[in-house]
OpenMM code with the backbone's topology and positions (N, CA, C; nanometers):
from openmm import Vec3, app, unit

residues = "MET SER VAL PRO ARG SER ARG GLU GLY TRP GLN ARG VAL ALA VAL PHE GLU ILE GLU ALA ASP ALA PRO ILE VAL ASP ASP LEU ARG GLY ASN ALA PRO ASP SER PRO CYS LEU ILE ILE PRO ALA ARG GLU SER PRO PRO GLY VAL ARG TRP TYR GLU ILE TYR ILE ASP PHE GLY ILE GLY GLU VAL LEU ALA ILE ARG LEU ALA GLN SER GLN LEU GLU ALA VAL GLN ARG TRP ALA ASN ALA GLY LEU MET PRO GLY PHE ARG LEU ILE ASN GLY ARG GLU TRP LEU ARG ALA ASP GLY THR ARG PRO ARG PRO GLY TRP GLN LEU ASP ARG VAL LYS ALA ALA SER ASP LEU ASN".split()
positions = [
    Vec3(0.0840, -0.1182, 0.0000),
    Vec3(0.0000, 0.0000, 0.0000),
    Vec3(0.0885, 0.1246, 0.0000),
    Vec3(0.0664, 0.2138, -0.0925),
    Vec3(0.1491, 0.3337, -0.0992),
    Vec3(0.0906, 0.4441, -0.0114),
    Vec3(0.1800, 0.5321, 0.0336),
    Vec3(0.1394, 0.6433, 0.1185),
    Vec3(0.0890, 0.7563, 0.0287),
    Vec3(-0.0318, 0.8106, 0.0553),
    Vec3(-0.0803, 0.9214, -0.0263),
    Vec3(0.0086, 1.0435, -0.0056),
    Vec3(0.0362, 1.1126, -0.1136),
    Vec3(0.1261, 1.2280, -0.1055),
    Vec3(0.0540, 1.3550, -0.1485),
    Vec3(0.0842, 1.4632, -0.0780),
    Vec3(0.0289, 1.5924, -0.1159),
    Vec3(0.1279, 1.6623, -0.2086),
    Vec3(0.1052, 1.7881, -0.2325),
    Vec3(0.1949, 1.8638, -0.3209),
    Vec3(0.3063, 1.9347, -0.2443),
    Vec3(0.3228, 1.9057, -0.1173),
    Vec3(0.4216, 1.9750, -0.0352),
    Vec3(0.5637, 1.9638, -0.0887),
    Vec3(0.6084, 1.8444, -0.1195),
    Vec3(0.7412, 1.8258, -0.1758),
    Vec3(0.8509, 1.8100, -0.0733),
    Vec3(0.9712, 1.8036, -0.1253),
    Vec3(1.0910, 1.7765, -0.0461),
    Vec3(1.1408, 1.9037, 0.0199),
    Vec3(1.1739, 1.8939, 0.1479),
    Vec3(1.2283, 2.0076, 0.2216),
    Vec3(1.3537, 1.9644, 0.2955),
    Vec3(1.4571, 2.0468, 0.2864),
    Vec3(1.5791, 2.0183, 0.3620),
    Vec3(1.5531, 2.0490, 0.5085),
    Vec3(1.5834, 1.9522, 0.5955),
    Vec3(1.5605, 1.9710, 0.7379),
    Vec3(1.6899, 1.9840, 0.8172),
    Vec3(1.8022, 1.9432, 0.7600),
    Vec3(1.9278, 1.9519, 0.8345),
    Vec3(2.0477, 1.9413, 0.7409),
    Vec3(2.1585, 1.9936, 0.7909),
    Vec3(2.2885, 1.9775, 0.7264),
    Vec3(2.3857, 1.9362, 0.8363),
    Vec3(2.4656, 1.8328, 0.8078),
    Vec3(2.5680, 1.7925, 0.9035),
    Vec3(2.6987, 1.7699, 0.8304),
    Vec3(2.8077, 1.7690, 0.9069),
    Vec3(2.9383, 1.7439, 0.8472),
    Vec3(3.0079, 1.6308, 0.9202),
    Vec3(3.0957, 1.5641, 0.8452),
    Vec3(3.1855, 1.4635, 0.9002),
    Vec3(3.3201, 1.4803, 0.8308),
    Vec3(3.4212, 1.4142, 0.8830),
    Vec3(3.5530, 1.4204, 0.8197),
    Vec3(3.5442, 1.3683, 0.6772),
    Vec3(3.6141, 1.4334, 0.5857),
    Vec3(3.6067, 1.3978, 0.4437),
    Vec3(3.6537, 1.2551, 0.4164),
    Vec3(3.7450, 1.2045, 0.4976),
    Vec3(3.7960, 1.0695, 0.4728),
    Vec3(3.7349, 0.9639, 0.5659),
    Vec3(3.6231, 0.9970, 0.6294),
    Vec3(3.5552, 0.9005, 0.7168),
    Vec3(3.5111, 0.7795, 0.6350),
    Vec3(3.5280, 0.6576, 0.6873),
    Vec3(3.4931, 0.5374, 0.6117),
    Vec3(3.3461, 0.5313, 0.5679),
    Vec3(3.2566, 0.5953, 0.6419),
    Vec3(3.1142, 0.5872, 0.6112),
    Vec3(3.0737, 0.6765, 0.4935),
    Vec3(3.1612, 0.7649, 0.4492),
    Vec3(3.1268, 0.8611, 0.3442),
    Vec3(3.0658, 0.7931, 0.2220),
    Vec3(3.1216, 0.6837, 0.1779),
    Vec3(3.0712, 0.6167, 0.0585),
    Vec3(2.9363, 0.5483, 0.0810),
    Vec3(2.9000, 0.5235, 0.2062),
    Vec3(2.7752, 0.4541, 0.2369),
    Vec3(2.6576, 0.5471, 0.2673),
    Vec3(2.6837, 0.6750, 0.2867),
    Vec3(2.5765, 0.7639, 0.3298),
    Vec3(2.4723, 0.7912, 0.2226),
    Vec3(2.5116, 0.8043, 0.0991),
    Vec3(2.4114, 0.8309, -0.0042),
    Vec3(2.3510, 0.6989, -0.0464),
    Vec3(2.2271, 0.6856, -0.0200),
    Vec3(2.1579, 0.5636, -0.0563),
    Vec3(2.0260, 0.5553, 0.0164),
    Vec3(1.9214, 0.5586, -0.0573),
    Vec3(1.7878, 0.5461, -0.0022),
    Vec3(1.7064, 0.4595, -0.0960),
    Vec3(1.6070, 0.3945, -0.0405),
    Vec3(1.5166, 0.3173, -0.1244),
    Vec3(1.4488, 0.4118, -0.2232),
    Vec3(1.4222, 0.3651, -0.3439),
    Vec3(1.3639, 0.4526, -0.4462),
    Vec3(1.2345, 0.5219, -0.4042),
    Vec3(1.1575, 0.4606, -0.3149),
    Vec3(1.0319, 0.5223, -0.2733),
    Vec3(1.0390, 0.5803, -0.1321),
    Vec3(1.1578, 0.6006, -0.0810),
    Vec3(1.1764, 0.6526, 0.0538),
    Vec3(1.1352, 0.7992, 0.0622),
    Vec3(1.0687, 0.8380, 0.1715),
    Vec3(1.0358, 0.9799, 0.1911),
    Vec3(1.1476, 1.0557, 0.2617),
    Vec3(1.2651, 0.9936, 0.2747),
    Vec3(1.3798, 1.0571, 0.3394),
    Vec3(1.5041, 1.0368, 0.2538),
    Vec3(1.5833, 1.1421, 0.2409),
    Vec3(1.7072, 1.1350, 0.1635),
    Vec3(1.8221, 1.1945, 0.2440),
    Vec3(1.9390, 1.1337, 0.2341),
    Vec3(2.0628, 1.1945, 0.2801),
    Vec3(2.1505, 1.2037, 0.1568),
    Vec3(2.1840, 1.3275, 0.1178),
    Vec3(2.2633, 1.3462, -0.0031),
    Vec3(2.3803, 1.4394, 0.0249),
    Vec3(2.4918, 1.4192, -0.0455),
    Vec3(2.6062, 1.5091, -0.0277),
    Vec3(2.5690, 1.6507, -0.0720),
    Vec3(2.6127, 1.7481, 0.0055),
    Vec3(2.5923, 1.8877, -0.0326),
    Vec3(2.6804, 1.9186, -0.1540),
    Vec3(2.6403, 2.0148, -0.2313),
    Vec3(2.7190, 2.0511, -0.3506),
    Vec3(2.8544, 2.1084, -0.3141),
    Vec3(2.8606, 2.1777, -0.2015),
    Vec3(2.9873, 2.2357, -0.1570),
    Vec3(3.0092, 2.2031, -0.0104),
    Vec3(3.1349, 2.1790, 0.0245),
    Vec3(3.1739, 2.1530, 0.1627),
    Vec3(3.3045, 2.2256, 0.1898),
    Vec3(3.3288, 2.2661, 0.3144),
    Vec3(3.4575, 2.3266, 0.3482),
    Vec3(3.5711, 2.2251, 0.3331),
    Vec3(3.6933, 2.2720, 0.3178),
    Vec3(3.8074, 2.1802, 0.3048),
    Vec3(3.8198, 2.0878, 0.4265),
    Vec3(3.8448, 1.9593, 0.3993),
    Vec3(3.8701, 1.8614, 0.5039),
    Vec3(3.7464, 1.7958, 0.5627),
    Vec3(3.6281, 1.8458, 0.5282),
    Vec3(3.5044, 1.7859, 0.5786),
    Vec3(3.4094, 1.7637, 0.4624),
    Vec3(3.3075, 1.6870, 0.4889),
    Vec3(3.2045, 1.6609, 0.3880),
    Vec3(3.0704, 1.6957, 0.4502),
    Vec3(2.9939, 1.7811, 0.3836),
    Vec3(2.8607, 1.8177, 0.4309),
    Vec3(2.7568, 1.7289, 0.3649),
    Vec3(2.6552, 1.6922, 0.4414),
    Vec3(2.5417, 1.6145, 0.3922),
    Vec3(2.4130, 1.6859, 0.4291),
    Vec3(2.3148, 1.6733, 0.3406),
    Vec3(2.1845, 1.7345, 0.3627),
    Vec3(2.0811, 1.6239, 0.3827),
    Vec3(1.9904, 1.6466, 0.4772),
    Vec3(1.8806, 1.5534, 0.5011),
    Vec3(1.7532, 1.6189, 0.4486),
    Vec3(1.6858, 1.5497, 0.3588),
    Vec3(1.5592, 1.5967, 0.3018),
    Vec3(1.4471, 1.5026, 0.3417),
    Vec3(1.3305, 1.5601, 0.3639),
    Vec3(1.2096, 1.4841, 0.3938),
    Vec3(1.1031, 1.5255, 0.2923),
    Vec3(1.0290, 1.4270, 0.2434),
    Vec3(0.9183, 1.4546, 0.1522),
    Vec3(0.7942, 1.4857, 0.2360),
    Vec3(0.7575, 1.6124, 0.2416),
    Vec3(0.6417, 1.6535, 0.3202),
    Vec3(0.5111, 1.6136, 0.2534),
    Vec3(0.5188, 1.5499, 0.1388),
    Vec3(0.4009, 1.4964, 0.0740),
    Vec3(0.3379, 1.3812, 0.1507),
    Vec3(0.4094, 1.3253, 0.2482),
    Vec3(0.3531, 1.2162, 0.3284),
    Vec3(0.2633, 1.2690, 0.4396),
    Vec3(0.2581, 1.3994, 0.4554),
    Vec3(0.1782, 1.4614, 0.5612),
    Vec3(0.2678, 1.5330, 0.6599),
    Vec3(0.2198, 1.6450, 0.7067),
    Vec3(0.2981, 1.7326, 0.7945),
    Vec3(0.3479, 1.6624, 0.9211),
    Vec3(0.2587, 1.6018, 0.9958),
    Vec3(0.2969, 1.5415, 1.1239),
    Vec3(0.3913, 1.4236, 1.1024),
    Vec3(0.3614, 1.3375, 1.0069),
    Vec3(0.4479, 1.2232, 0.9780),
    Vec3(0.5861, 1.2690, 0.9307),
    Vec3(0.5896, 1.3724, 0.8485),
    Vec3(0.7176, 1.4243, 0.7990),
    Vec3(0.8013, 1.4817, 0.9131),
    Vec3(0.7384, 1.5524, 1.0051),
    Vec3(0.8111, 1.6085, 1.1189),
    Vec3(0.8664, 1.4964, 1.2064),
    Vec3(0.7865, 1.3941, 1.2300),
    Vec3(0.8352, 1.2790, 1.3082),
    Vec3(0.9503, 1.2090, 1.2377),
    Vec3(0.9410, 1.1963, 1.1055),
    Vec3(1.0491, 1.1339, 1.0290),
    Vec3(1.1758, 1.2179, 1.0359),
    Vec3(1.1628, 1.3492, 1.0263),
    Vec3(1.2790, 1.4381, 1.0384),
    Vec3(1.3458, 1.4189, 1.1740),
    Vec3(1.2660, 1.4145, 1.2798),
    Vec3(1.3208, 1.3946, 1.4141),
    Vec3(1.3920, 1.2601, 1.4250),
    Vec3(1.3293, 1.1544, 1.3765),
    Vec3(1.3905, 1.0220, 1.3901),
    Vec3(1.5170, 1.0097, 1.3055),
    Vec3(1.5199, 1.0736, 1.1887),
    Vec3(1.6401, 1.0678, 1.1052),
    Vec3(1.7556, 1.1428, 1.1705),
    Vec3(1.7270, 1.2589, 1.2276),
    Vec3(1.8316, 1.3344, 1.2979),
    Vec3(1.8822, 1.2569, 1.4196),
    Vec3(1.7924, 1.1934, 1.4920),
    Vec3(1.8338, 1.1122, 1.6070),
    Vec3(1.9201, 0.9950, 1.5614),
    Vec3(1.8864, 0.9338, 1.4495),
    Vec3(1.9662, 0.8215, 1.3969),
    Vec3(2.1063, 0.8685, 1.3591),
    Vec3(2.1161, 0.9819, 1.2929),
    Vec3(2.2471, 1.0358, 1.2537),
    Vec3(2.3313, 1.0627, 1.3784),
    Vec3(2.2688, 1.1179, 1.4812),
    Vec3(2.3426, 1.1433, 1.6041),
    Vec3(2.3864, 1.0132, 1.6720),
    Vec3(2.3025, 0.9091, 1.6652),
    Vec3(2.3424, 0.7785, 1.7204),
    Vec3(2.4626, 0.7221, 1.6440),
    Vec3(2.4613, 0.7353, 1.5102),
    Vec3(2.5752, 0.6883, 1.4306),
    Vec3(2.7023, 0.7611, 1.4737),
    Vec3(2.6908, 0.8909, 1.4940),
    Vec3(2.8071, 0.9700, 1.5367),
    Vec3(2.8540, 0.9265, 1.6750),
    Vec3(2.7604, 0.9089, 1.7679),
    Vec3(2.7966, 0.8666, 1.9037),
    Vec3(2.8609, 0.7281, 1.9054),
    Vec3(2.8265, 0.6446, 1.8078),
    Vec3(2.8848, 0.5109, 1.7980),
    Vec3(3.0221, 0.5135, 1.7307),
    Vec3(3.0678, 0.6307, 1.6898),
    Vec3(3.1996, 0.6429, 1.6286),
    Vec3(3.2024, 0.6180, 1.4788),
    Vec3(3.0858, 0.6071, 1.4154),
    Vec3(3.0807, 0.5793, 1.2718),
    Vec3(3.1029, 0.7033, 1.1856),
    Vec3(3.0921, 0.8210, 1.2466),
    Vec3(3.1039, 0.9449, 1.1689),
    Vec3(3.1984, 1.0409, 1.2402),
    Vec3(3.3305, 1.0172, 1.2271),
    Vec3(3.4272, 1.1043, 1.2948),
    Vec3(3.4131, 1.2493, 1.2478),
    Vec3(3.4265, 1.3398, 1.3422),
    Vec3(3.4172, 1.4816, 1.3108),
    Vec3(3.2743, 1.5310, 1.2943),
    Vec3(3.1767, 1.4511, 1.3368),
    Vec3(3.0360, 1.4891, 1.3197),
    Vec3(3.0068, 1.6224, 1.3869),
    Vec3(2.9333, 1.7055, 1.3125),
    Vec3(2.8826, 1.8313, 1.3669),
    Vec3(2.7543, 1.8633, 1.2928),
    Vec3(2.6501, 1.8937, 1.3681),
    Vec3(2.5236, 1.9342, 1.3084),
    Vec3(2.5340, 2.0824, 1.2753),
    Vec3(2.5296, 2.1139, 1.1468),
    Vec3(2.5432, 2.2529, 1.1009),
    Vec3(2.4129, 2.3279, 1.1258),
    Vec3(2.3029, 2.2698, 1.0842),
    Vec3(2.1712, 2.3253, 1.1156),
    Vec3(2.0697, 2.2123, 1.1199),
    Vec3(1.9583, 2.2380, 1.1877),
    Vec3(1.8539, 2.1373, 1.1979),
    Vec3(1.8122, 2.1041, 1.3399),
    Vec3(1.8790, 2.1635, 1.4391),
    Vec3(1.8447, 2.1325, 1.5791),
    Vec3(1.6986, 2.1615, 1.6109),
    Vec3(1.6428, 2.2618, 1.5454),
    Vec3(1.5037, 2.2991, 1.5739),
    Vec3(1.4056, 2.1861, 1.5418),
    Vec3(1.4435, 2.0971, 1.4495),
    Vec3(1.3557, 1.9843, 1.4148),
    Vec3(1.3471, 1.8836, 1.5287),
    Vec3(1.4521, 1.8720, 1.6074),
    Vec3(1.4502, 1.7787, 1.7200),
    Vec3(1.3502, 1.8221, 1.8270),
    Vec3(1.3202, 1.9522, 1.8320),
    Vec3(1.2271, 2.0053, 1.9304),
    Vec3(1.0896, 2.0359, 1.8710),
    Vec3(1.0689, 2.0050, 1.7444),
    Vec3(0.9415, 2.0362, 1.6790),
    Vec3(0.8273, 1.9670, 1.7524),
    Vec3(0.7176, 2.0383, 1.7684),
    Vec3(0.6039, 1.9869, 1.8456),
    Vec3(0.4842, 1.9513, 1.7582),
    Vec3(0.5103, 1.9086, 1.6368),
    Vec3(0.4015, 1.8749, 1.5458),
    Vec3(0.3747, 1.9818, 1.4420),
    Vec3(0.4490, 2.0916, 1.4499),
    Vec3(0.4387, 2.1958, 1.3475),
    Vec3(0.5771, 2.2195, 1.2896),
    Vec3(0.5803, 2.2597, 1.1663),
    Vec3(0.7065, 2.2829, 1.0969),
    Vec3(0.7787, 2.4014, 1.1608),
    Vec3(0.9057, 2.3847, 1.2024),
    Vec3(0.9772, 2.4940, 1.2683),
    Vec3(0.9879, 2.6206, 1.1843),
    Vec3(1.0190, 2.6072, 1.0576),
    Vec3(1.0332, 2.7233, 0.9700),
    Vec3(1.0363, 2.6745, 0.8269),
    Vec3(1.0021, 2.7620, 0.7333),
    Vec3(1.0146, 2.7193, 0.5928),
    Vec3(1.1596, 2.6840, 0.5629),
    Vec3(1.1805, 2.5853, 0.4805),
    Vec3(1.3159, 2.5427, 0.4488),
    Vec3(1.3415, 2.5371, 0.3003),
    Vec3(1.4628, 2.5017, 0.2687),
    Vec3(1.5060, 2.4888, 0.1308),
    Vec3(1.4384, 2.3676, 0.0697),
    Vec3(1.3956, 2.3758, -0.0544),
    Vec3(1.3229, 2.2651, -0.1156),
    Vec3(1.3908, 2.2177, -0.2433),
    Vec3(1.3689, 2.0915, -0.2765),
    Vec3(1.4172, 2.0339, -0.4014),
    Vec3(1.3097, 2.0520, -0.5077),
    Vec3(1.3445, 2.1096, -0.6195),
    Vec3(1.2510, 2.1274, -0.7299),
    Vec3(1.2513, 2.0049, -0.8200),
    Vec3(1.1378, 1.9732, -0.8780),
    Vec3(1.1228, 1.8672, -0.9772),
    Vec3(1.1656, 1.7299, -0.9251),
    Vec3(1.1517, 1.7064, -0.7962),
    Vec3(1.1826, 1.5759, -0.7382),
    Vec3(1.0548, 1.5207, -0.6782),
    Vec3(1.0106, 1.4066, -0.7297),
    Vec3(0.8889, 1.3440, -0.6786),
    Vec3(0.9209, 1.2210, -0.5934),
    Vec3(1.0393, 1.1638, -0.6120),
    Vec3(1.0788, 1.0443, -0.5376),
    Vec3(1.2301, 1.0381, -0.5310),
    Vec3(1.2811, 0.9570, -0.4375),
    Vec3(1.4253, 0.9427, -0.4234),
    Vec3(1.4914, 0.8972, -0.5529),
    Vec3(1.4210, 0.8180, -0.6310),
    Vec3(1.4783, 0.7667, -0.7553),
    Vec3(1.5059, 0.8776, -0.8560),
    Vec3(1.4423, 0.9945, -0.8426),
    Vec3(1.4678, 1.1058, -0.9339),
    Vec3(1.6087, 1.1614, -0.9186),
    Vec3(1.6766, 1.1303, -0.8080),
    Vec3(1.8113, 1.1821, -0.7858),
    Vec3(1.9194, 1.0896, -0.8377),
    Vec3(1.8837, 0.9706, -0.8794),
    Vec3(1.9837, 0.8750, -0.9296),
    Vec3(2.0195, 0.9037, -1.0741),
] * unit.nanometer
topology = app.Topology()
chain = topology.addChain("A")
for resn in residues:
    res = topology.addResidue(resn, chain)
    for name in ("N", "CA", "C"):
        topology.addAtom(name, app.Element.getBySymbol(name[0]), res)
């Protein structure tokens, strides 16, 4: 059964960095083709680190998308705490961890992306 989607679209909810030569770098980009969550490399990163962006498809519904954003950020922090992402630092997105069922603020959006498979 597929999840009904609205016209909300993809919104960036966080940016984090890790060391550029961290072993997990090659494994971070990868989501199921129909996933409502994406972790993708940022187009630009400072020297020596690699920035990643977390996107959520708000087409799954506002409350579900906010919960997914929170759980994805918590998962990334668990990976960092487990030592899988040396040099981890959350650049932005902390407000999503405290979201109370409403979107913290308008965010950056992906144009012309309907599913994770559109980025491959």
